[in-house]
C-alpha positions as CSV (number, residue, x, y, z in Angstrom):
1,M,-30.8,-127.2,-203.0
2,A,-31.9,-125.8,-206.3
3,D,-31.8,-128.1,-209.4
4,P,-28.9,-126.9,-211.4
5,D,-30.8,-128.3,-214.5
6,A,-34.0,-126.5,-213.8
7,A,-34.9,-123.7,-216.4
8,D,-34.5,-120.2,-215.4
9,P,-37.9,-118.9,-215.1
10,R,-36.6,-115.4,-216.4
11,A,-35.7,-117.2,-219.7
12,A,-39.3,-117.5,-220.7
13,T,-39.9,-113.7,-220.3
14,T,-36.5,-112.4,-221.7
15,P,-36.9,-111.8,-225.4
16,P,-34.2,-113.1,-227.7
17,A,-31.6,-110.8,-228.8
18,P,-32.3,-109.4,-232.2
19,E,-30.5,-110.9,-235.1
20,V,-28.0,-108.2,-236.4
21,R,-27.1,-108.7,-240.1
22,D,-23.8,-107.5,-241.4
23,R,-23.8,-105.0,-244.0
24,L,-22.8,-105.7,-247.6
25,A,-19.5,-103.6,-247.1
26,Y,-18.5,-105.7,-244.1
27,R,-19.3,-108.9,-245.8
28,V,-17.0,-107.8,-248.6
29,K,-14.3,-106.7,-246.3
30,R,-14.5,-110.0,-244.4
31,L,-14.2,-111.9,-247.7
32,V,-11.2,-109.9,-249.0
33,L,-9.3,-109.6,-245.6
34,G,-10.4,-112.8,-243.8
35,P,-12.1,-113.1,-240.5
36,P,-11.5,-110.3,-238.0
37,L,-8.9,-110.6,-235.3
38,V,-10.0,-109.9,-231.7
39,T,-8.2,-107.5,-229.5
40,E,-6.8,-110.3,-227.3
41,Q,-4.9,-111.7,-230.3
42,L,-2.9,-108.3,-230.5
43,A,-0.3,-109.6,-228.1
44,T,0.5,-112.6,-230.5
45,E,1.0,-110.4,-233.6
46,K,4.7,-109.8,-232.8
47,L,7.8,-110.5,-234.9
48,S,10.8,-112.6,-234.0
49,N,14.3,-111.2,-234.8
50,P,14.8,-113.1,-238.2
51,M,11.3,-112.1,-239.3
52,A,11.8,-108.4,-238.1
53,L,15.1,-108.4,-240.0
54,G,13.3,-109.4,-243.2
55,V,10.3,-107.1,-242.7
56,L,11.8,-104.0,-241.2
57,A,15.3,-104.1,-242.9
58,S,14.0,-104.4,-246.4
59,D,13.8,-100.6,-246.9
60,C,17.3,-100.2,-245.6
61,I,19.2,-102.8,-247.4
62,S,17.3,-102.5,-250.6
63,S,18.7,-99.0,-251.1
64,T,21.9,-100.7,-252.0
65,A,20.3,-101.2,-255.5
66,Y,20.4,-97.5,-256.2
67,G,22.6,-95.7,-253.6
68,S,25.8,-96.0,-255.4
69,E,24.3,-95.3,-258.9
70,E,22.8,-92.0,-257.6
71,M,26.3,-90.9,-256.6
72,L,27.7,-91.8,-260.0
73,R,24.9,-89.7,-261.7
74,I,26.4,-86.7,-260.2
75,L,30.1,-87.6,-260.6
76,V,30.3,-89.0,-264.2
77,P,29.1,-86.0,-265.9
78,V,31.6,-83.6,-264.4
79,A,34.5,-86.1,-263.7
80,G,34.3,-88.5,-266.6
81,A,36.0,-91.9,-266.0
82,A,37.7,-90.5,-262.9
83,A,34.1,-90.6,-261.3
84,F,34.8,-94.3,-260.6
85,S,37.7,-93.5,-258.5
86,L,35.9,-90.6,-256.6
87,L,33.1,-93.0,-255.9
88,M,35.2,-94.8,-253.2
89,P,36.0,-91.8,-250.8
90,V,32.4,-90.6,-251.1
91,T,31.2,-94.1,-250.3
92,G,33.7,-94.1,-247.3
93,A,32.0,-90.8,-246.1
94,I,28.5,-92.5,-246.4
95,L,29.8,-95.5,-244.3
96,F,31.2,-93.2,-241.6
97,V,27.8,-91.6,-241.3
98,L,26.2,-95.1,-241.2
99,V,28.4,-96.0,-238.1
100,L,27.5,-92.7,-236.3
101,L,23.8,-93.3,-236.9
102,T,23.9,-96.9,-235.9
103,L,25.5,-96.1,-232.7
104,S,22.9,-93.3,-232.0
105,Y,19.8,-95.6,-232.9
106,R,21.2,-98.4,-230.6
107,D,20.6,-95.9,-227.8
108,V,17.1,-94.9,-229.2
109,V,15.8,-98.4,-229.2
110,S,17.3,-99.3,-225.9
111,V,15.8,-96.3,-224.2
112,Y,12.5,-95.8,-226.0
113,T,11.1,-99.3,-226.3
114,R,7.7,-97.9,-227.4
115,A,7.5,-97.5,-231.2
116,G,7.7,-94.0,-232.7
117,G,11.4,-93.6,-233.1
118,S,12.7,-90.0,-233.5
119,Y,9.2,-88.6,-232.8
120,V,9.1,-90.2,-229.4
121,V,12.6,-89.2,-228.7
122,A,11.9,-85.5,-229.6
123,R,8.6,-85.3,-227.8
124,E,10.2,-86.7,-224.6
125,N,13.2,-84.3,-224.8
126,F,12.0,-81.2,-226.5
127,G,8.2,-81.1,-226.0
128,P,5.3,-82.0,-228.3
129,R,5.4,-78.9,-230.6
130,V,9.2,-79.4,-231.5
131,A,8.4,-83.1,-232.0
132,Q,6.2,-82.1,-234.9
133,I,9.3,-81.5,-237.0
134,A,10.2,-85.1,-236.5
135,A,6.7,-86.1,-237.1
136,V,6.5,-84.4,-240.5
137,A,10.1,-85.6,-241.5
138,L,9.1,-89.2,-240.9
139,L,5.7,-89.0,-242.4
140,V,7.2,-87.5,-245.6
141,D,10.1,-90.2,-245.5
142,Y,7.5,-93.0,-245.3
143,I,5.5,-91.5,-248.3
144,V,8.6,-91.0,-250.6
145,T,10.1,-94.3,-249.5
146,V,7.0,-96.1,-250.8
147,A,7.3,-94.4,-254.2
148,V,11.1,-94.8,-254.5
149,Q,11.3,-98.3,-253.6
150,T,8.4,-99.5,-255.9
151,A,9.6,-97.4,-258.8
152,A,13.2,-98.7,-258.5
153,G,11.7,-102.3,-258.2
154,T,10.0,-101.7,-261.6
155,D,13.3,-100.5,-262.9
156,A,15.0,-103.7,-261.9
157,L,12.4,-105.6,-264.0
158,I,12.9,-103.3,-267.0
159,S,16.7,-103.6,-266.7
160,L,16.3,-107.4,-266.8
161,A,14.4,-107.0,-270.0
162,H,17.0,-104.8,-271.5
163,L,19.9,-107.1,-270.7
164,T,18.3,-110.5,-271.6
165,G,16.1,-109.1,-274.5
166,E,18.9,-107.4,-276.6
167,G,17.4,-104.0,-276.1
168,Y,13.8,-104.9,-275.8
169,T,11.9,-102.0,-274.3
170,G,8.3,-103.2,-274.7
171,I,7.5,-102.7,-271.0
172,D,9.1,-99.3,-270.6
173,H,5.6,-97.6,-271.0
174,L,4.0,-100.1,-268.3
175,K,6.4,-98.8,-265.6
176,L,3.8,-96.4,-263.9
177,P,0.9,-99.1,-264.0
178,I,3.1,-101.9,-262.7
179,T,4.5,-99.7,-259.9
180,A,1.1,-98.5,-258.9
181,G,-0.2,-102.1,-258.9
182,V,2.5,-103.2,-256.4
183,V,1.7,-100.3,-254.1
184,V,-2.1,-101.7,-254.0
185,I,-0.9,-105.1,-253.4
186,L,1.4,-104.0,-250.4
187,M,-1.6,-102.1,-248.9
188,Y,-3.7,-105.2,-249.3
189,G,-1.0,-107.4,-247.6
190,N,-0.8,-105.1,-244.6
191,L,-4.5,-104.7,-244.2
192,R,-4.6,-108.4,-243.5
193,G,-2.2,-107.9,-240.6
194,V,1.3,-107.8,-239.2
195,R,2.0,-111.5,-239.2
196,E,0.6,-112.1,-242.8
197,A,2.7,-109.2,-244.0
198,G,5.8,-110.6,-242.1
199,R,5.5,-114.0,-243.8
200,A,5.0,-112.6,-247.1
201,F,7.8,-110.0,-247.0
202,A,10.6,-111.5,-245.0
203,T,12.0,-114.0,-247.5
204,P,12.9,-111.4,-250.3
205,A,15.3,-109.8,-247.8
206,Y,17.3,-112.9,-247.5
207,L,17.1,-113.7,-251.2
208,F,18.6,-110.3,-252.1
209,M,21.4,-110.7,-249.4
210,L,22.2,-114.0,-251.1
211,A,22.0,-112.3,-254.5
212,V,24.5,-109.6,-253.7
213,A,26.7,-111.9,-251.8
214,L,26.9,-114.0,-255.1
215,I,27.8,-111.0,-257.0
216,L,30.6,-109.9,-254.6
217,V,32.1,-113.5,-254.3
218,V,32.0,-114.2,-258.1
219,G,33.4,-110.8,-258.8
220,L,36.1,-111.2,-256.2
221,V,37.1,-114.5,-257.8
222,R,37.2,-113.0,-261.3
223,A,39.1,-110.1,-260.1
224,L,41.8,-112.3,-258.6
225,D,41.9,-114.3,-261.7
226,G,42.4,-111.1,-263.8
227,G,39.1,-111.6,-265.8
228,L,36.9,-109.0,-264.5
229,P,35.4,-107.0,-267.5
230,H,34.6,-103.5,-268.0
231,A,31.2,-101.8,-269.1
232,D,31.0,-99.8,-272.2
233,I,31.0,-96.1,-270.8
234,H,30.3,-94.7,-274.2
235,A,27.2,-96.9,-274.8
236,A,24.2,-95.3,-276.3
237,G,21.8,-93.8,-273.5
238,A,24.6,-93.8,-270.9
239,V,25.1,-90.6,-268.8
240,P,27.5,-88.7,-271.0
241,L,31.0,-88.4,-269.7
242,G,32.4,-85.1,-268.5
243,E,35.8,-83.8,-269.2
244,P,37.9,-83.9,-265.9
245,G,40.4,-81.1,-265.2
246,H,43.5,-81.3,-263.3
247,G,44.5,-81.0,-259.8
248,W,42.6,-81.6,-256.5
249,L,39.8,-84.0,-257.0
250,Y,40.4,-84.1,-260.7
251,G,39.0,-80.7,-261.2
252,V,35.7,-81.6,-259.6
253,S,34.4,-78.9,-257.4
254,V,33.5,-79.4,-253.8
255,F,30.0,-78.5,-254.5
256,M,29.6,-81.3,-257.0
257,V,31.1,-83.8,-254.5
258,L,28.6,-82.6,-251.8
259,R,25.8,-83.3,-254.3
260,A,27.2,-86.8,-254.9
261,F,27.3,-87.3,-251.0
262,A,23.8,-86.1,-250.8
263,N,22.6,-88.5,-253.4
264,G,24.4,-91.2,-251.7
265,G,22.5,-90.4,-248.6
266,S,19.7,-92.3,-250.1
267,S,21.7,-95.4,-249.2
268,L,20.9,-94.8,-245.5
269,T,17.2,-94.4,-245.8
270,G,15.3,-97.1,-243.8
271,L,17.8,-97.1,-240.9
272,E,15.3,-95.7,-238.6
273,A,12.6,-98.3,-239.5
274,I,13.4,-100.6,-236.5
275,S,13.2,-97.5,-234.0
276,N,9.7,-96.8,-235.5
277,S,8.5,-100.4,-234.8
278,V,10.0,-101.4,-231.6
279,S,6.7,-102.4,-230.2
280,A,6.3,-105.0,-233.1
281,F,9.3,-107.0,-231.6
282,R,9.0,-109.8,-229.0
283,R,10.0,-109.2,-225.5
284,P,12.5,-108.0,-224.4
285,Q,11.7,-105.6,-227.0
286,G,14.7,-103.1,-226.6
287,V,17.3,-105.8,-226.7
288,N,15.9,-107.6,-229.6
289,A,15.5,-104.3,-231.6
290,R,19.1,-103.4,-230.7
291,R,20.5,-106.7,-232.0
292,T,18.5,-106.6,-235.2
293,L,19.5,-102.9,-235.8
294,T,23.2,-103.9,-235.5
295,V,22.9,-106.9,-237.8
296,M,21.0,-104.7,-240.4
297,S,23.8,-102.0,-240.3
298,C,26.5,-104.4,-240.8
299,V,24.7,-106.0,-243.8
300,L,24.0,-102.6,-245.3
301,G,27.6,-101.4,-244.9
302,V,29.1,-104.6,-246.6
303,M,26.6,-104.3,-249.4
304,V,27.1,-100.6,-250.1
305,L,30.8,-101.0,-250.1
306,G,30.7,-104.0,-252.3
307,V,28.5,-102.5,-254.8
308,S,30.6,-99.3,-255.1
309,T,33.7,-101.4,-255.2
310,L,32.5,-103.4,-258.2
311,A,31.3,-100.2,-259.9
312,H,34.8,-98.8,-259.3
313,F,36.4,-101.8,-261.0
314,T,33.8,-102.6,-263.8
315,H,32.9,-99.0,-264.6
316,A,29.3,-99.7,-264.5
317,I,27.7,-96.5,-265.7
318,P,24.2,-95.1,-265.0
319,Y,21.9,-94.7,-267.9
320,E,19.8,-91.5,-268.5
321,D,16.5,-93.2,-268.4
322,G,17.6,-95.4,-265.5
323,N,17.7,-98.7,-267.3
324,P,19.8,-100.9,-267.2
325,T,20.7,-100.1,-263.5
326,V,24.3,-100.1,-262.2
327,I,23.6,-103.2,-260.1
328,A,22.0,-105.1,-263.1
329,Q,25.2,-104.2,-265.3
330,E,27.4,-105.6,-262.5
331,A,25.6,-108.8,-262.4
332,H,25.7,-109.1,-266.0
333,L,29.5,-108.5,-266.2
334,V,30.4,-110.7,-263.4
335,F,28.4,-113.7,-264.3
336,G,29.1,-113.5,-267.9
337,D,27.0,-114.3,-271.1
338,G,26.6,-117.9,-271.0
339,W,23.5,-119.8,-269.7
340,A,24.8,-119.8,-266.2
341,G,25.3,-116.1,-266.4
342,T,21.9,-115.6,-267.7
343,V,20.5,-117.6,-264.8
344,G,22.5,-115.6,-262.3
345,L,21.4,-112.4,-263.9
346,V,17.7,-113.3,-263.7
347,Y,17.9,-114.4,-260.1
348,V,19.8,-111.2,-259.0
349,Q,17.2,-108.9,-260.9
350,L,14.2,-110.8,-259.6
351,A,15.6,-110.8,-256.0
352,T,16.5,-107.0,-256.4
353,A,12.9,-106.2,-257.7
354,L,11.4,-108.3,-254.8
355,I,13.5,-106.6,-252.1
356,L,12.8,-103.1,-253.4
357,Y,9.0,-103.8,-253.7
358,T,9.0,-105.3,-250.1
359,G,11.2,-102.6,-248.9
360,A,8.2,-100.3,-249.7
361,N,6.4,-102.5,-247.1
362,T,8.5,-101.0,-244.2
363,P,6.6,-97.7,-244.4
364,F,3.3,-99.6,-244.2
365,T,4.6,-100.9,-240.9
366,G,6.0,-97.6,-239.5
367,F,3.7,-95.0,-241.0
368,P,0.4,-96.3,-239.3
369,F,2.2,-96.7,-235.9
370,L,3.7,-93.1,-236.1
371,A,0.4,-91.6,-237.3
372,S,-1.4,-93.3,-234.3
373,F,1.1,-91.8,-231.7
374,V,0.7,-88.5,-233.2
375,A,-2.9,-88.7,-233.3
376,E,-2.9,-89.8,-229.6
377,D,-1.1,-86.6,-228.9
378,R,-4.0,-84.8,-230.8
379,F,-1.8,-83.6,-233.7
380,L,-3.5,-85.7,-236.3
381,P,-7.2,-86.7,-236.7
382,R,-8.2,-89.5,-234.1
383,Q,-9.4,-91.7,-236.8
384,L,-5.8,-92.8,-237.1
385,T,-5.6,-94.3,-233.7
386,R,-8.2,-96.9,-234.5
387,R,-7.3,-100.5,-235.3
388,G,-9.3,-102.1,-238.2
389,H,-10.6,-105.4,-239.1
390,R,-7.3,-107.4,-238.7
391,L,-5.9,-105.3,-235.8
392,A,-3.8,-103.1,-238.3
393,F,-4.2,-99.3,-238.3
394,S,-6.1,-99.5,-241.5
395,N,-6.7,-95.8,-241.9
396,G,-3.1,-95.1,-241.8
397,I,-2.3,-97.7,-244.2
398,I,-4.9,-96.4,-246.7
399,C,-3.8,-93.0,-246.4
400,L,-0.1,-93.9,-247.0
401,A,-1.0,-95.9,-250.2
402,V,-3.3,-93.1,-251.6
403,I,-0.7,-90.3,-251.1
404,S,2.2,-92.4,-252.5
405,L,0.1,-93.3,-255.6
406,A,-0.5,-89.6,-256.1
407,L,3.3,-89.0,-255.9
408,L,4.0,-91.6,-258.4
409,L,1.6,-90.3,-260.8
410,V,3.0,-86.7,-260.5
411,T,6.7,-87.8,-261.0
412,G,5.9,-90.6,-263.5
413,A,7.5,-93.1,-261.2
414,S,11.1,-91.7,-261.9
415,V,13.6,-92.6,-259.3
416,D,15.9,-89.8,-260.1
417,R,13.0,-87.3,-259.7
418,L,11.8,-88.9,-256.5
419,V,15.4,-89.1,-254.9
420,A,15.3,-85.3,-254.9
421,L,12.5,-85.5,-252.3
422,Y,14.0,-88.2,-250.2
423,A,17.0,-87.5,-248.0
424,I,15.9,-84.2,-246.3
425,G,13.0,-86.0,-244.4
426,V,15.3,-88.9,-243.6
427,F,18.1,-86.9,-242.2
428,T,15.8,-84.4,-240.5
429,G,14.5,-87.4,-238.5
430,F,18.1,-88.6,-237.9
431,T,18.9,-85.1,-236.6
432,M,16.0,-85.0,-234.2
433,A,16.7,-88.5,-232.8
434,A,20.4,-87.9,-232.3
435,S,19.7,-84.5,-230.8
436,G,17.1,-85.9,-228.4
437,M,19.5,-88.6,-227.2
438,T,22.1,-86.1,-226.6
439,A,19.7,-84.1,-224.5
440,H,18.6,-87.2,-222.8
441,Y,22.0,-88.2,-221.6
442,W,23.2,-84.7,-221.0
443,R,20.4,-84.2,-218.5
444,R,21.1,-87.3,-216.7
445,R,24.8,-86.8,-216.7
446,E,25.4,-90.2,-218.1
447,S,28.1,-91.7,-220.3
448,H,30.2,-89.0,-222.0
449,A,30.9,-91.4,-224.8
450,K,27.2,-91.6,-225.6
451,I,26.8,-87.9,-225.4
452,A,29.8,-87.4,-227.9
453,A,28.5,-90.2,-230.2
454,N,25.0,-88.8,-230.4
455,L,26.1,-85.1,-230.8
456,A,28.4,-86.2,-233.6
457,A,25.5,-88.0,-235.3
458,A,23.2,-85.1,-234.7
459,V,25.7,-82.6,-236.4
460,V,26.6,-84.8,-239.3
461,S,22.9,-85.3,-240.0
462,A,22.1,-81.7,-239.8
463,L,24.9,-80.9,-242.3
464,V,23.6,-83.5,-244.6
465,V,20.1,-81.7,-244.4
466,A,21.7,-78.4,-245.3
467,I,23.8,-80.0,-248.1
468,F,20.8,-81.6,-249.6
469,A,18.5,-78.5,-249.3
470,V,21.2,-76.3,-251.1
471,T,22.5,-78.8,-253.8
472,K,19.2,-80.3,-254.8
473,F,17.0,-77.3,-254.3
474,T,16.3,-76.8,-257.9
475,E,15.8,-80.5,-258.5
476,G,12.7,-80.8,-256.3
477,A,14.1,-80.4,-252.8
478,W,12.4,-77.0,-252.7
479,L,9.1,-78.9,-252.5
480,V,10.0,-80.7,-249.3
481,V,11.5,-77.2,-248.0
482,V,8.1,-75.8,-248.6
483,V,6.1,-78.8,-247.3
484,F,7.9,-79.0,-243.8
485,P,6.8,-75.7,-242.4
486,L,3.3,-76.1,-243.7
487,G,3.1,-79.7,-242.5
488,V,4.3,-78.5,-238.9
489,W,1.8,-75.7,-239.0
490,A,-1.0,-78.0,-240.1
491,L,-0.2,-80.4,-237.1
492,I,-0.1,-77.6,-234.7
493,R,-3.3,-76.2,-236.0
494,I,-5.1,-79.7,-235.7
495,N,-3.8,-79.8,-232.2
496,R,-5.1,-76.3,-231.3
497,Q,-8.6,-77.4,-232.6
498,Y,-8.6,-80.4,-230.5
499,R,-7.5,-78.4,-227.3
500,Q,-10.2,-75.7,-227.9
501,E,-12.9,-78.5,-228.2
502,A,-11.6,-80.1,-225.0
503,A,-11.7,-76.8,-223.2
504,A,-15.2,-76.1,-224.2
505,L,-16.4,-79.6,-223.2
506,D,-14.5,-79.7,-219.9
507,N,-15.8,-76.2,-218.9
508,V,-18.3,-77.7,-216.5
509,P,-20.0,-75.0,-214.3
510,S,-19.8,-75.8,-210.5
511,F,-23.2,-76.9,-209.1
512,T,-24.3,-78.2,-205.8
513,T,-26.9,-80.6,-207.1
514,D,-27.4,-82.7,-210.3
515,R,-31.1,-81.9,-210.3
516,P,-32.3,-79.8,-213.2
517,H,-33.2,-76.1,-212.6
518,W,-36.2,-76.1,-214.9
519,R,-39.6,-75.7,-213.7
520,R,-41.4,-77.4,-216.5
521,H,-40.4,-80.3,-218.8
522,V,-42.3,-80.8,-221.9
523,V,-42.1,-83.5,-224.4
524,H,-43.1,-82.6,-228.2
525,I,-43.3,-85.4,-230.9
526,L,-42.8,-84.5,-234.4
527,V,-45.5,-86.4,-236.4
528,D,-45.1,-87.3,-240.1
529,S,-47.6,-90.1,-240.3
530,L,-49.6,-92.4,-238.0
531,D,-47.8,-95.6,-238.0
532,L,-45.7,-97.9,-235.6
533,A,-42.8,-95.5,-235.6
534,T,-45.0,-92.7,-234.3
535,I,-46.7,-95.0,-231.7
536,K,-43.3,-96.0,-230.5
537,A,-42.4,-92.3,-230.0
538,L,-45.7,-91.7,-228.0
539,R,-45.1,-94.7,-225.7
540,Y,-41.5,-93.3,-225.1
541,A,-42.8,-89.9,-224.4
542,H,-45.1,-91.1,-221.5
543,E,-42.2,-93.1,-220.1
544,L,-40.2,-89.8,-219.5
545,R,-43.2,-88.6,-217.3
546,P,-43.0,-85.0,-218.5
547,D,-45.3,-82.1,-217.4
548,E,-46.8,-82.2,-220.9
549,V,-46.9,-84.3,-224.1
550,R,-47.9,-82.8,-227.4
551,A,-47.8,-84.3,-230.9
552,L,-47.0,-81.8,-233.6
553,H,-47.5,-82.1,-237.4
554,F,-45.9,-79.2,-239.4
555,V,-48.2,-78.7,-242.4
556,I,-46.3,-78.8,-245.8
557,D,-49.2,-80.3,-247.7
558,E,-52.7,-79.1,-246.4
559,S,-54.6,-81.9,-247.8
560,R,-52.3,-84.5,-246.4
561,G,-52.3,-82.6,-243.1
562,R,-56.2,-82.7,-242.8
563,H,-56.2,-86.4,-243.7
564,L,-53.6,-87.2,-241.0
565,A,-55.8,-85.2,-238.5
566,E,-58.9,-87.2,-239.4
567,R,-57.1,-90.5,-238.9
568,W,-55.6,-89.4,-235.6
569,D,-59.0,-88.3,-234.4
570,R,-60.5,-91.6,-235.3
571,S,-57.6,-93.6,-233.6
572,S,-58.3,-94.9,-230.1
573,G,-54.6,-95.7,-229.6
574,T,-53.6,-92.4,-227.9
575,T,-55.1,-89.6,-225.6
576,V,-52.5,-87.0,-227.0
577,P,-54.2,-84.7,-229.4
578,L,-52.5,-83.8,-232.8
579,E,-51.8,-80.1,-233.4
580,L,-51.2,-78.9,-236.9
581,V,-48.8,-76.1,-237.3
582,D,-48.6,-74.1,-240.4
583,C,-45.6,-74.0,-242.4
584,P,-46.5,-71.9,-245.3
585,D,-42.9,-71.3,-246.7
586,R,-42.2,-75.3,-246.4
587,R,-39.0,-74.5,-244.7
588,L,-39.5,-77.4,-242.0
589,R,-36.3,-76.9,-240.1
590,H,-36.8,-73.2,-239.6
591,A,-40.4,-73.7,-238.5
592,V,-39.5,-76.4,-236.0
593,A,-36.6,-74.3,-234.7
594,A,-38.8,-71.3,-234.2
595,H,-41.3,-73.4,-232.4
596,A,-38.8,-74.7,-229.9
597,A,-37.3,-71.2,-229.3
598,R,-40.9,-70.0,-228.4
599,T,-41.6,-73.1,-226.1
600,T,-38.3,-72.4,-224.2
601,A,-38.4,-68.6,-224.2
602,D,-39.2,-68.2,-220.5
603,G,-35.8,-69.9,-219.6
604,T,-37.4,-72.3,-217.1
605,T,-39.1,-74.7,-219.6
606,A,-37.0,-77.7,-220.9
607,L,-38.3,-79.1,-224.2
608,T,-37.4,-82.7,-225.5
609,L,-38.2,-83.2,-229.1
610,L,-38.8,-86.8,-230.1
611,I,-38.2,-87.5,-233.8
612,P,-39.2,-90.8,-235.2
613,R,-36.8,-92.0,-237.8
614,R,-37.8,-94.7,-240.2
615,T,-34.8,-96.6,-241.1
616,Y,-34.4,-99.0,-244.2
617,S,-31.9,-101.9,-244.5
618,T,-32.4,-102.3,-248.2
619,S,-31.0,-100.0,-251.1
620,W,-34.6,-99.5,-252.3
621,G,-35.7,-98.2,-249.1
622,R,-32.9,-95.8,-248.6
623,L,-33.3,-94.6,-252.2
624,L,-37.1,-94.0,-252.0
625,H,-36.9,-92.1,-248.7
626,R,-35.0,-89.1,-247.6
627,G,-33.8,-88.9,-244.0
628,T,-34.1,-85.4,-242.3
629,A,-33.8,-86.3,-238.5
630,E,-30.1,-85.8,-238.4
631,E,-30.4,-82.5,-240.2
632,M,-33.2,-81.5,-237.9
633,A,-31.1,-82.4,-234.8
634,R,-28.1,-80.3,-236.0
635,V,-30.3,-77.2,-236.2
636,L,-32.0,-77.7,-232.8
637,E,-28.9,-78.6,-230.8
638,Q,-27.9,-75.0,-231.0
639,L,-30.9,-74.0,-228.9
640,P,-30.4,-73.9,-225.0
641,N,-32.8,-76.0,-222.9
642,V,-33.6,-78.2,-225.9
643,A,-32.9,-81.8,-226.3
644,V,-33.5,-83.9,-229.3
645,T,-33.9,-87.6,-229.2
646,I,-34.0,-89.7,-232.6
647,L,-36.1,-92.9,-232.2
648,P,-35.1,-95.2,-235.1
649,F,-37.6,-97.7,-236.4
650,D,-36.6,-100.5,-238.7
651,V,-39.2,-100.4,-241.6
652,T,-37.6,-103.4,-243.5
653,R,-37.8,-105.6,-240.3
654,A,-41.4,-104.6,-239.9
655,I,-42.1,-105.7,-243.4
656,Q,-40.4,-109.0,-242.7
657,R,-42.5,-109.6,-239.6
658,Q,-45.8,-108.7,-241.4
659,R,-45.0,-111.2,-244.2
660,S,-44.3,-113.9,-241.5
661,G,-47.7,-113.3,-240.0
662,A,-46.6,-111.2,-237.0
663,G,-47.9,-107.8,-238.2
664,E,-51.6,-108.0,-237.3
665,G,-51.2,-105.1,-235.1
666,T,-49.9,-102.9,-237.7
667,P,-52.3,-99.9,-238.3
668,R,-54.0,-99.8,-241.8
669,P,-53.7,-96.6,-243.8
């Protein structure tokens, strides 16, 4: 029996694995993001239902902070004080749409348990091309959501300064820098991974729910006691009151009511977040996602109704510059001016700012997943399918942050300007999801109730898209109307490019043998100098056992060429002669390409060109030496019967070996 403790005789002859040093960029990334997660840990990066509610519902419930206010912005200038009465039926219509969409998305997360939401639904039921409408809708929605949520969060902080600092506006000019900084922080949190983002971003959702609950409970108590105050609707900076007429809807046109309804549709943004991230749930994913979606919708409905009802009774009015916000005024009026009221106001506004900021985190969860699915279908660049250092889709996260920052810069972080870009993308996604579920149940001849509910949700969502496109066209919706077809065209164009590449690469000719049809195989080595890199190439050339090995030096500098030839002749390390090839115009790539073309002109000769490439690990080495091997390869790969092999040689490591006394064999100049 062999001795298990005996040393393996192969160990003495097996060279140790070379030490691979991490690059500076990787060391910095590890320092900033933490140690990398291995792929096996991906299964553990899942969210429990309470954690998922905090992370994925933040976008949805945080829209409570500005949904009612956006409706009043349309109604107040045309209906005056009557706008506070009209607010309630418009809110009722919004809640009706919420019920329909909740029923539809419960079906989505039950049937399609893989993340992707309306994109996956549309792809499975209408095909990949039609699904790109949903893809563009969701991608636009995610981008605008980040901008809207972070801008609204900064408004909450500025409103707190207004209401507690007696008109203090010293931070107004910092709105854009603060908002941009929050986007960068969100990007960093998500680059660290799903679990870290969950821990950091789940708590604010519950703090905000408690804050709104406090406002509603205290407001109800004061209303029953008859002590609920009114806001000053004529305050400086408030949206000017219109002069209502008489008759139906106080003289307000149906068009203006539809505009208010369209603005109020922003209250429902984020409802799709859970369907886009079903794979982030623990098993059983469909059941857990459906339960979380139902809870989220109920919470949202109660909060939207409560905020609108308080606005109806307190006459909290929107301000032209957005500050103080309606919900901030409600908290101030409900809690009063005492120290306890100030504490309550501070808590509500800080919780509102946190939920809005973390509501912008939901797209950082959904956008990368969606982009990876679209990229897997070859409608977006494949780089978006790769998981990064911490198992997150890092490329998608970075793209989302960069585009959102650009949008904030263009709009000046104005919520009112951003909302005009908002609901078209959201409700287009709703329409595609509900339509896809209708088609799903119709083909299977399943529940008529589900068919009816999803069809109603699809029709209503499509109507909202049409209403928003018409009523908000001049306020910025035209940009989304233009971007949509361009975005769909771009995705289809990317897909066509990928399909053409695949067709070209897959067009393998039929053959009966895998042996080459060439009669001769020659290997030519491009020699720049006589050194270890060239010797390595010569040894490799002989290992290929070609019919012919030639060493070529294309002469750019005649004196240098003669000196190299003399050194080559004096060397006893090779039997391959060095040939000097004239290159009078110093266009090296053209000369090498012409030589390769001549060598293989007979159609039966195969040429392998070996190009020694000297690599440098240090910045000085890369700065002092110009690499041309890749450029040469790109030119030569266009020629038939020509193969290019680049042989790297680490010069920096050779220097280290020489310094340690292991470089005695290095040729002297």
